[in-house]
C-alpha positions in Angstrom: 60.4 63.0 26.9 59.8 66.7 27.3 62.0 69.4 25.8 62.9 72.8 27.3 59.6 74.5 26.8 57.5 71.6 28.1 59.7 71.3 31.2 59.6 75.0 32.0 55.8 75.0 31.6 55.6 72.0 33.9 57.7 73.9 36.5 55.3 76.8 36.3 52.4 74.6 37.3 54.0 74.1 40.7 52.3 76.0 43.6 53.9 79.4 44.1 55.9 79.3 40.9 56.8 82.9 39.7 59.2 82.0 36.9 61.4 79.3 35.6 64.4 79.1 33.2 67.0 76.7 31.9 70.5 78.3 32.1 73.9 77.3 30.7 76.3 77.9 33.6 79.3 78.2 31.4 78.0 81.0 29.2 75.5 82.5 31.6 72.8 82.4 28.9 69.1 81.5 29.5 68.2 78.7 27.0 64.6 79.2 27.8 62.5 81.1 30.3 58.8 81.5 31.3 56.9 83.6 33.8 58.3 86.6 35.6 62.0 87.2 36.0 63.5 88.2 39.3 64.3 91.9 38.9 62.4 91.9 35.6 65.3 90.7 33.4 65.9 87.0 32.6 69.2 87.7 30.9 70.6 89.4 34.1 69.1 86.7 36.3 70.6 83.9 34.1 74.1 85.5 34.3 73.9 86.0 38.0 72.6 82.5 38.9 75.2 81.0 36.4 78.0 82.6 38.5 76.7 81.0 41.6 76.2 77.6 39.9 79.6 77.7 38.3 81.3 78.6 41.6 79.7 75.7 43.4 80.2 73.2 40.5 83.8 73.9 39.8 85.5 74.9 43.0 85.7 74.3 46.7 84.7 71.5 49.0 81.2 71.1 47.6 82.6 70.2 44.2 85.3 67.9 45.5 85.2 64.2 44.6 85.9 63.0 48.1 89.7 63.4 47.7 89.7 67.2 47.8 90.1 67.4 44.0 87.7 69.6 42.1 85.5 67.8 39.5 86.2 68.3 35.8 83.9 70.9 34.2 82.8 68.3 31.6 81.4 65.9 34.2 78.1 66.2 36.0 78.4 68.4 39.1 78.2 66.3 42.4 75.9 69.0 43.8 72.3 68.2 42.9 70.7 71.5 43.7 71.1 74.8 45.4 68.6 76.8 47.4 68.8 80.5 48.0 66.2 82.1 50.1 65.0 85.7 50.3 62.4 87.4 52.4 59.6 86.4 50.1 61.0 83.8 47.8 63.0 80.7 47.2 65.4 80.2 44.2 65.9 76.6 43.4 68.7 75.7 41.0 68.7 72.0 39.9 71.7 70.8 37.9 70.8 68.7 34.8 72.9 65.8 33.8 73.3 65.4 30.1 75.3 62.9 28.0 77.5 65.6 26.6 78.7 68.3 29.0 76.3 68.8 31.9 76.6 72.6 32.1 72.9 73.5 32.5 70.6 73.9 35.4 66.9 74.6 35.9 66.1 77.7 37.9 62.7 77.9 39.7 61.7 81.2 41.4 59.1 80.2 44.0 57.1 82.4 46.3 57.5 81.6 50.0 53.9 82.3 50.9 52.3 79.9 48.5 55.1 77.7 47.4 56.1 74.3 48.7 59.9 73.9 48.6 60.0 70.2 49.3 57.5 69.5 46.5 59.4 71.8 44.2 62.7 70.0 44.8 61.1 66.6 44.1 59.3 67.7 41.0 62.3 69.7 39.6 64.5 66.6 40.1 62.1 64.6 38.0 62.0 67.2 35.4 65.8 67.4 35.2 65.9 63.6 34.8 63.4 63.6 31.9 64.6 66.8 30.1 65.7 66.2 26.6 68.2 68.7 25.2 69.0 68.8 21.5 
C-alpha cells in the first residue's frame, strides 16, 4: 500500500496535474506536497484549504448525519470530496478515511485546459482508499 509520497507522485501523473498535497484539516498543515503550489506557497494553501474542509466536515447541512446533527470530528466526514473551480483550474479535495481520526484530505490542483475532472475524482478516490498513514 502506498504512503504519502507515493500517493502524491501518483496524483501528479494525472493529466493536467499542477500540484498535490496531503493536508491535516485540524492543524492546517501540509503533511506532504509535490509540484507547484497555488499562489506559490504550500503552507498558505494548506491552511486555506483546511479552513474550507473543516467548515464542510464539521458544520452545516453537508456534515449532518441525516437527523440534522453535525458529525463528531473524530469520525470520517460524510462528504467524500469538494471541488472548487477557478477560471483556469480545479481544486479537488478528497477526504481520507483513516482508522484513527480521519482529519486529512488529498488536495489536487488541476489545470482546466488539460485536466479531466471526472478521471481525477475517480483516481483520487482510489488513492485515498489505498493511502497508508503512519
